[in-house]
N, C-alpha and C positions, 0 to 999 in steps of 0.2 A: 831778571823776571821776563823785561818787557819784549827783549830781543827775542825769547824761546820763545813767547806766546806768538807775536809778530811770524817768524818764523814754521812754528806749526798751523797758523791760519795761511798761509800764503803754500805751502806743500800743498795741505787738504785742499784749497780751491783752484792751483794749478794741475793736480790730476783730475778733479772733475771737468775742468773747461776741457784740457789737454783730451780726454777720452769721447768728448761731445766736437770737438774739434776735429778728429780723427776720423768720426763718423760720418762728420760734414764731408769731408774733402772725400771718401771713398762715394757718398753718393751723389758728388758733384762729377768725377774722377771720369765716369763712364767707359767705355772700350776705347783705348787707347792700342795706336799700331807701335808705340813706343815704348819702351816699358820705363816704367819711372824707378828711380835711381835714389835718387835723394829728393829730402823736401824742405825748403825754406821756411822760417818761419820767423815774423813777425811777432816782436813779442810783446810791446806794451796795447792794449786794446784789443789786441789778436789772442795771443797764444794765456793772455793774465790781465783783467780786470776788475778794479775793488765794486764790491757790490753798490757802496754808499758813497757819497760823493766825500772827496778830499776834507770838507769842512765837515763833515759829519764824523770820520774816520778821524780824524784827528782830535776832536771836543770829547770822542769816548775815550781815548785814549790819557786826554788831558782831566778826564775828571777821575783817573787812577792816582793822579800826583796831586788831586783836591783843589782843583780848577776848573772853573764852570765860565764856558767862553760861549761866545754866540755860531752856532755852526758857518753862518751866513758871511758873518766881517771875515771866519778866520779863510773858508774858499773864497772871498777876495783878497785875504794876505797874499794865500798860497798866489794865487793868478797871478797878481803884479811881481813877488816875489821871482818866480817862475818864469815871466818876460823878462825881467830885468837880467836874469842870469844869464840866462839864452843871448839875450842880448851885446852882453859884458865880458862872457866867458862861453862863448859856442862850442858844440861837441863836445860837452860836459869842462873844460877848459883844459882838455888836453895837450894845447900847443901853450897855455899857462900856468903851467905846472900841477894839475888836478888833477883828477881824476872820477870817474861817476860817484865815488862813496862820495867821495870831500864834496863834491859839488852838490850831491841831495843835501847832505847832511846842511849845508850852511844856508840851501833854499829855507828848509823846514828850519833853521832857525832864527832866520829872517822873517819866515811868518809867525811863526810863535809872538817875537817881539815887538814886530808892529801890532799887534794883540794887546797889549798890554805885558805879556812876559818877560821880564828884566831881570829874574834872579839867574844867575848863571849855570849853578849847579841842576834846576828846573829845566833851564832851557839844553844842556847836555843831556839829558835822561830822555826830554822829549825828542830829539834830536836822531834818535835811535831810529825814532819809526821809518826815516829813510831809510830803512833794512829794505823795508818794502819795495821801494822803487830800483833802491840801487841790487835786490836780488832779478830783477829782471837780468840783467846782464851774463846772469851765471846761472838761469835757469840751462842752458845750452846741456852744460855737465850735469847735470844732475838727470836730463833726460836721455843723455849719449848721445847726443846731436851735434854733427858739426857746425860751431857756431862760429859768425863772424858779425861786427857792430859798426858801427858809425864809427864808436869811437876807438874802436882798434883801426879801422881803417885810416881814420883821419878827418876824415869828412863824414856830410852827412846825406839822408837819403831827398830826393829822388837824385843822386848822384849813382852812375852806372859802375863807381870803382868800386860800391861795396861789392854788387853784384857780380865783379868780376873777382872778385878776390874767393867770394865765395865761389864760384865757377871751380876757381881753380884749387883750392881745397877737395873738392869732392871732385875730383880728378875725372870725370864727363865731360860730354858736352852740353849744353844747355835745353835738349832736345828730351835730355833725360833727369832733366830737375824742374820743378815745381814750386814756386814761393806762393805762400798765404799769408793776405795784407788786408788792414782794415781800408787802406788811403788809395784810393783810384788812381791817381796821379805817381805819389812816392812808393808805394806797393806793385800795384797792378799794371800801368803804361809801363813804369818804368823796367819791370824785369821781363815783360815780352818784348821789349825792345831790343833784345839781346836775346831773344828766342829762347827764353827760359817760358814756359807753361804757368801762366800770371793767374791766382784766383784770387779771388775782389770777396773779402767776407765782409755783405751790409747789412749787419746785426740790426741796425734801425732804421734802414731803410733809407738812407741820406740821398743816395745817387737818384732816387726817385721821386725825391722830393725836394728836387732843384729845376 
């Protein structure tokens, strides 16, 4: 039941965010001499982002299991687990026999375990929360957009290999492609270095605060 609830939440929010982003892109695209054929999207924090902090969202699900946890502690535990797995198993552990799903499942389990949840059955049930983050890798299929990812390419942004593979799949020159992302270096500068029309989605006005 937990998986279905999260899947519905994910798709509902994804539709809302996607409509807003397409409106934003059309507004910022302006009049171009070169027709646009493809749009590449960064997934995490661009196409999809959670409305609450990780700690708050995880605690809401833990409550369904009869657990009362501190959102601040859960958030801290998640950050530690995420950093640890990113360091030990970069790029979702593709080179070490893992994939996006197993990587995120392990991160979620470690998060709750660090917060005192030791029951293996509860940990396994709670680990289904990873469907949120793992589903980010599958949104391209839902939207019927040509998809490429760092996991698939075997590298992480800002490596240009990701964009080069995406251009190859699109089958057009960079001048006919746009990329939208929320990171100035990984998305905006990296895509533009190959001639792709890069668009920076700076929701929180981070660039102007530097």
